C-alpha positions as CSV (number, residue, x, y, z in Angstrom):
1,M,-9.6,-13.3,-4.8
2,R,-13.5,-12.4,-4.6
3,G,-14.4,-16.0,-4.6
4,R,-15.0,-18.3,-1.6
5,A,-11.8,-17.4,0.1
6,W,-12.9,-13.8,0.2
7,K,-15.7,-14.9,2.7
8,F,-12.8,-15.5,5.4
9,V,-10.3,-13.0,4.0
10,G,-12.2,-10.2,3.6
11,P,-13.2,-9.2,6.9
12,T,-9.4,-9.7,8.2
13,V,-8.6,-7.5,5.2
14,R,-11.2,-4.7,5.9
15,L,-9.8,-4.7,9.7
16,A,-6.2,-4.7,8.2
17,T,-6.9,-1.7,5.6
18,A,-8.5,0.5,8.7
19,A,-5.6,0.2,10.8
20,Q,-3.5,0.9,7.8
21,A,-5.2,3.6,6.8
22,Q,-5.4,5.2,10.5
23,D,-1.2,4.6,10.8
24,L,-0.8,6.4,7.2
25,E,-3.3,9.5,7.9
26,L,-0.6,10.0,11.0
27,E,2.3,9.6,9.1
28,L,1.0,11.3,5.8
29,E,3.0,14.6,7.4
30,L,5.6,12.7,8.2
31,E,6.8,10.5,5.4
32,P,8.8,11.9,3.0
33,E,7.3,12.1,-0.6
34,L,7.5,9.2,-2.7
35,E,6.7,10.8,-6.3
36,P,6.2,13.9,-6.3
37,E,3.8,13.8,-8.9
38,L,1.6,11.3,-7.0
39,E,1.8,12.0,-3.6
40,P,-0.4,14.8,-3.3
41,E,-3.6,13.0,-5.1
42,L,-2.9,9.6,-3.2
43,D,-2.6,11.8,0.3
44,L,-6.0,13.9,-1.2
45,A,-7.6,10.2,-2.3
46,L,-6.9,8.7,1.1
47,K,-8.6,11.4,2.8
48,L,-11.4,11.3,0.8
49,A,-11.5,7.7,1.5
50,L,-11.4,8.0,4.9
51,V,-14.2,10.9,5.4
52,L,-16.6,8.5,2.7
53,E,-16.1,5.7,4.5
54,M,-15.4,4.2,0.7
55,E,-13.3,0.5,1.2
56,L,-12.8,0.1,-2.0
57,V,-11.4,3.1,-2.9
58,L,-9.6,3.1,0.5
59,E,-7.8,-0.1,-0.5
60,M,-6.9,1.0,-3.9
61,V,-5.2,3.7,-2.8
62,L,-3.4,2.1,0.5
63,K,-2.1,-0.6,-2.7
64,L,-0.7,1.9,-4.8
65,K,0.8,3.7,-1.7
66,L,2.9,0.3,-1.0
67,V,3.7,-0.1,-4.7
68,L,5.1,3.2,-4.5
69,E,6.8,2.2,-1.2
70,L,8.1,-0.9,-2.9
71,K,9.5,0.5,-5.8
72,L,11.5,3.1,-3.8
73,A,13.1,0.1,-1.4
74,L,13.7,-1.7,-4.7
75,E,15.8,0.9,-5.9
76,L,17.4,1.6,-3.1
77,A,18.4,-2.1,-2.7
78,L,20.0,-2.4,-6.0
79,A,21.8,1.0,-5.8
80,L,23.4,-0.3,-2.4
81,E,23.5,-3.8,-3.8
82,L,21.6,-5.1,-0.7
83,D,20.6,-8.5,-1.8
84,L,18.6,-9.7,1.0
85,V,16.3,-6.7,1.2
86,L,16.5,-7.1,-2.8
87,E,15.0,-10.6,-2.5
88,M,12.5,-9.3,0.6
89,V,10.9,-6.6,-1.9
90,L,10.8,-9.0,-4.7
91,E,8.7,-11.0,-2.8
92,L,6.5,-8.6,-1.6
93,E,6.2,-7.3,-4.9
94,M,5.3,-10.9,-5.8
95,V,2.7,-11.2,-2.7
96,L,1.1,-8.0,-3.8
97,K,0.2,-9.0,-7.3
98,L,-1.8,-11.8,-5.9
99,F,-3.7,-10.2,-3.6
100,V,-4.6,-7.1,-6.5
101,E,-5.3,-9.7,-9.4
């Protein structure tokens, strides 16, 4: 993704990432813990990335948090046998994999 397309998508991703970071910073204390072993480290990494304005670290932390949220949504959809939600989560995972690569 760092090729020619990144020239056009990059600024949008950075703006979206900054907005997501602000939203996440506000929600950190409100959202339930997704992974008890990882959540404190992710929160600390997110706050550190915000303070130091480290965009790459910030993007990586936000992607990891998204993966954990998708994993939780997938487990819930499987448990409740919600086919539509399951399809949506799987589609989001495929889109995320494209951006991560």
